[in-house]
C-alpha positions in Angstrom: -0.3 0.3 0.0 1.5 3.4 -0.8 -0.1 7.1 0.2 1.3 9.5 -2.8 1.4 13.4 -2.4 2.7 16.8 -3.3 5.1 19.2 -1.2 5.6 22.1 -2.6 6.9 25.2 -1.0 6.7 29.0 -2.3 8.9 31.9 -2.1 7.6 35.3 -1.3 9.7 38.7 -0.8 7.1 40.8 1.1 7.2 44.4 -0.6 5.3 45.7 2.1 5.3 44.5 6.4 3.4 41.6 6.5 2.1 40.8 9.9 1.1 36.9 10.9 -0.7 36.6 14.7 0.2 34.4 16.3 -1.1 30.8 15.6 -3.1 32.0 12.9 -0.6 31.8 10.2 -2.3 29.4 8.3 -5.4 30.4 8.5 -4.5 34.2 7.7 -3.5 31.8 4.2 -6.7 29.6 3.8 -8.8 32.4 3.6 -6.7 34.5 1.3 -6.1 31.6 -0.6 -10.1 30.7 -1.1 -11.0 34.1 -2.0 -8.5 34.6 -4.8 -8.9 31.4 -6.3 -13.0 31.7 -5.9 -12.7 35.1 -7.8 -10.1 33.0 -10.2 -11.6 30.4 -11.4 -15.2 32.4 -11.8 -13.2 34.5 -14.4 -11.5 31.8 -16.0 -14.6 30.0 -16.2 -13.4 27.1 -14.4 -15.6 26.7 -11.0 -15.7 23.0 -11.0 -12.0 22.8 -10.3 -12.6 25.7 -7.3 -15.4 23.2 -5.5 -13.3 19.9 -6.3 -10.2 22.1 -4.5 -11.1 24.6 -2.2 -15.4 23.4 -1.2 -15.4 19.4 -2.1 -19.2 18.2 -0.8 -20.2 14.9 -1.3 -23.5 14.0 -2.9 -24.3 10.8 -0.5 -22.3 9.5 2.8 -18.5 10.1 2.9 -16.1 8.3 3.9 -15.3 7.5 7.5 -18.9 8.9 7.6 -17.9 11.9 6.7 -21.1 14.6 5.8 -18.4 16.5 3.3 -15.3 15.9 2.2 -11.7 16.8 3.4 -9.6 19.4 1.6 -6.9 18.3 -0.4 -4.3 20.0 0.7 -2.9 21.2 4.1 -0.9 24.5 4.7 2.6 24.4 6.6 3.2 27.9 8.0 3.7 27.4 11.6 7.0 28.9 12.1 5.5 32.7 10.3 3.3 32.6 13.8 3.7 35.7 15.5 6.4 37.4 13.2 6.3 40.3 10.8 7.6 40.1 7.7 10.2 43.8 6.9 9.3 44.8 3.5 11.7 43.3 1.0 12.3 40.3 3.2 12.2 37.2 1.6 9.5 34.5 3.7 8.3 30.8 2.2 5.5 28.5 3.6 4.8 24.7 2.4 1.4 23.4 0.8 0.8 19.9 0.9 -1.5 18.6 -2.4 -3.0 14.9 -1.9 -4.7 15.5 -5.2 -2.4 13.2 -7.5 -5.4 12.6 -9.3 -5.9 15.9 -11.0 -2.5 17.4 -12.5 -3.9 20.6 -12.7 -4.1 21.3 -9.3 -0.8 22.3 -8.9 -1.1 25.0 -11.2 -4.1 26.3 -9.6 -2.3 26.9 -6.4 0.7 29.0 -7.9 -2.0 30.6 -10.3 -3.9 31.5 -7.0 -0.9 32.3 -4.8 1.0 34.6 -7.5 -2.5 36.1 -7.9 -2.7 36.7 -3.7 0.2 38.1 -3.2 -0.5 41.2 -5.9 -3.0 41.3 -4.0 -1.9 41.6 -0.7 -2.1 39.1 2.5 -2.4 40.0 6.3 -4.4 42.3 7.8 -2.4 45.4 6.2 -3.1 43.6 2.7 0.9 44.2 2.3 1.8 42.8 -1.2 4.0 40.4 -1.9 5.6 39.2 -5.4 6.2 34.9 -5.8 9.3 34.5 -6.7 9.7 30.7 -6.8 7.8 27.2 -6.0 10.0 24.2 -5.4 8.8 21.0 -5.0 10.6 19.0 -1.8 11.7 15.6 -0.7 10.3 13.5 1.8 13.3 15.2 3.6 11.9 19.2 2.8 15.1 18.9 0.7 14.9 21.4 -2.6 14.3 18.6 -5.5 13.7 20.6 -8.7 11.6 24.5 -9.3 8.7 24.3 -11.7 8.1 27.8 -11.2 10.4 30.5 -11.3 10.7 34.3 -13.2 7.1 35.0 -13.7 6.4 31.5 -15.4 5.3 27.8 -14.9 8.5 25.4 -16.1 7.8 22.0 -17.6 7.9 19.2 -16.9 4.7 19.4 -15.0 3.0 17.0 -13.5 6.1 16.3 -11.3 6.3 13.0 -10.0 4.6 12.1 -6.8 6.0 11.5 -3.3 5.1 8.0 -2.2 4.7 6.6 1.8 4.7 2.5 2.2 2.5 1.9 4.5 3.2 -1.6 4.8 4.8 -2.9 8.5 8.7 -2.3 8.3 10.4 -5.9 9.2 11.9 -4.6 12.1 10.6 -4.1 15.5 9.5 -1.0 17.2 8.7 -1.2 20.7 9.1 2.3 22.0 8.4 5.7 20.4 7.6 9.2 21.1 5.3 11.4 18.8 4.9 15.2 19.2 2.6 17.6 18.9 4.2 20.4 16.8 0.6 22.6 16.6 -2.5 22.4 18.6 -3.9 19.3 17.6 -7.7 18.4 18.6 -8.7 14.4 17.9 -12.1 12.9 18.6 -13.4 10.5 20.3 -16.7 9.9 19.6 -18.4 12.5 19.4 -16.0 14.3 22.1 -12.6 15.7 22.2 -10.0 13.6 23.2 -7.8 15.0 26.5 -4.8 12.8 25.3 -3.9 11.4 22.6 -4.5 8.0 23.3 -2.3 5.7 20.6 -6.1 4.5 19.7 -7.3 6.9 19.1 -4.6 8.9 17.5 -3.8 5.9 14.9 -7.7 5.5 13.9 -7.8 8.7 13.1 -4.7 8.8 11.1 -6.4 5.8 9.2 -9.2 7.7 8.3 -7.7 10.8 7.3 -5.2 8.5 4.8 -8.0 6.0 3.4 -10.2 8.7 2.9 -7.8 11.8 0.9 -6.5 7.9 -1.1 -10.2 7.2 -1.7 -11.3 10.5 -2.9 -8.0 11.9 -5.0 -5.5 9.4 -5.2 -5.3 5.2 -5.6 -8.5 4.4 -3.8 -9.3 3.4 0.1 -7.1 0.9 1.9 -7.4 -2.4 1.7 -7.2 -3.4 5.3 -9.0 -5.0 8.2 -10.1 -1.9 9.6 -11.5 -2.6 12.9 -8.4 -5.3 13.7 -6.4 -2.6 13.3 -7.8 -0.2 15.4 -7.7 -3.1 18.5 -4.0 -3.8 18.0 -3.8 0.2 18.2 -5.5 0.2 21.0 -3.8 -2.3 23.2 -0.6 -0.3 22.5 0.6 1.2 26.0 0.9 5.9 26.8 3.2 5.7 28.9 4.1 9.0 29.6 2.3 12.7 28.5 3.7 15.7 28.4 0.9 18.4 27.3 0.0 22.1 27.2 -3.7 23.1 25.8 -3.6 26.3 23.5 -6.4 28.5 23.2 -6.3 30.6 19.8 -9.3 31.5 18.2 -10.7 32.9 15.0 -13.8 35.0 14.1 -15.7 34.0 11.1 -16.2 37.0 8.5 -19.1 35.2 6.9 -21.3 34.2 10.1 -19.7 36.2 12.4 -19.1 33.2 14.7 -15.8 32.0 16.7 -14.2 29.0 15.6 -11.1 27.3 18.0 -7.6 26.8 16.7 -6.4 25.7 19.9 -5.8 22.1 21.0 -2.8 20.9 23.1 1.0 20.3 21.9 3.9 18.8 23.4 4.9 14.9 23.4 3.2 10.9 24.2 5.7 7.9 25.0 4.5 5.1 24.3 5.4 1.3 24.1 3.9 -1.7 22.7 4.2 -3.8 19.3 4.6 -0.7 17.1 6.0 -1.5 13.8 2.8 -1.3 11.9 1.6 1.7 13.1 5.1 4.1 12.0 3.9 4.1 8.3 1.0 5.4 9.2 2.4 7.7 11.8 4.9 9.1 8.9 2.1 9.3 6.6 0.6 11.5 9.1 3.6 14.2 9.6 2.2 15.1 6.0 -1.6 14.8 6.0 -2.3 15.9 9.5 -4.7 14.8 12.2 -7.2 15.9 13.8 -9.8 18.6 13.2 -9.1 21.5 11.1 -6.0 20.1 9.4 -5.9 21.8 6.5 -4.5 25.6 7.9 -2.0 23.4 9.7 -3.3 21.9 12.7 -2.4 18.7 13.6 1.0 18.6 12.6 3.6 15.6 13.9 6.3 13.7 14.1 6.7 10.5 15.0 10.6 9.4 16.4 11.5 5.7 17.1 13.1 5.1 20.0 15.2 2.4 21.6 14.1 0.9 25.2 
């Protein structure tokens, strides 16, 4: 089993000072991206592409019981939280794209962010020039440029990154998971207070399978229930968490929505080999609620006893 996706890095130069409020950089990008993308799609007569990428709606019962489909991307911009980018200074953020079935998705992102830079972003709507777009390897190193000097460079499409989801042969009995950005995990109808391993892996399994089913090679062919029982048998030996309270005010509905959750580290012990590939995939997909704007970013580290 494989999980395929693209990892892109967008490099800009600020033309005016840009302020990214603490905990809200991903949400700032998401809101600006959606608005500009919608405008471009209408002008080009390509509204179906906008709906597919930014407002995917389930026409029937969705995978994992979802009322609506998850968006096929996440932003990685937490390093910008609380920063003011001075005029003339460079900055960047990453986008992980899971829609590998449509080769035009990358171009839509490039066109939208180029226009977004011209229109401005952040509270002051400061402008920024899109300089280059790179595709990255799994380790985050540049693997080539796909946009430079105002033009998309051939060849497009680019090769997808691949994560093998089959269990590695080496035994693994100890690992730790860092929750790098605020994370909220559903357990039944409630939010979990702690990232118990069974809850964490169930949410990652469901997210990876759903993204594959909607945008890639199809749903995972596995015994979900048995996988869940084995994950639930893994023990959390230690947990060091901090709960973050951040919210945003919706300009459309006037409602306030939480951007918070827990961050920190949890340590686990048990038969862990089969779960490590899913944790690696979860590093790129995010896990839990509101992953699109960067929540639920994790890092898994295998440990010796």
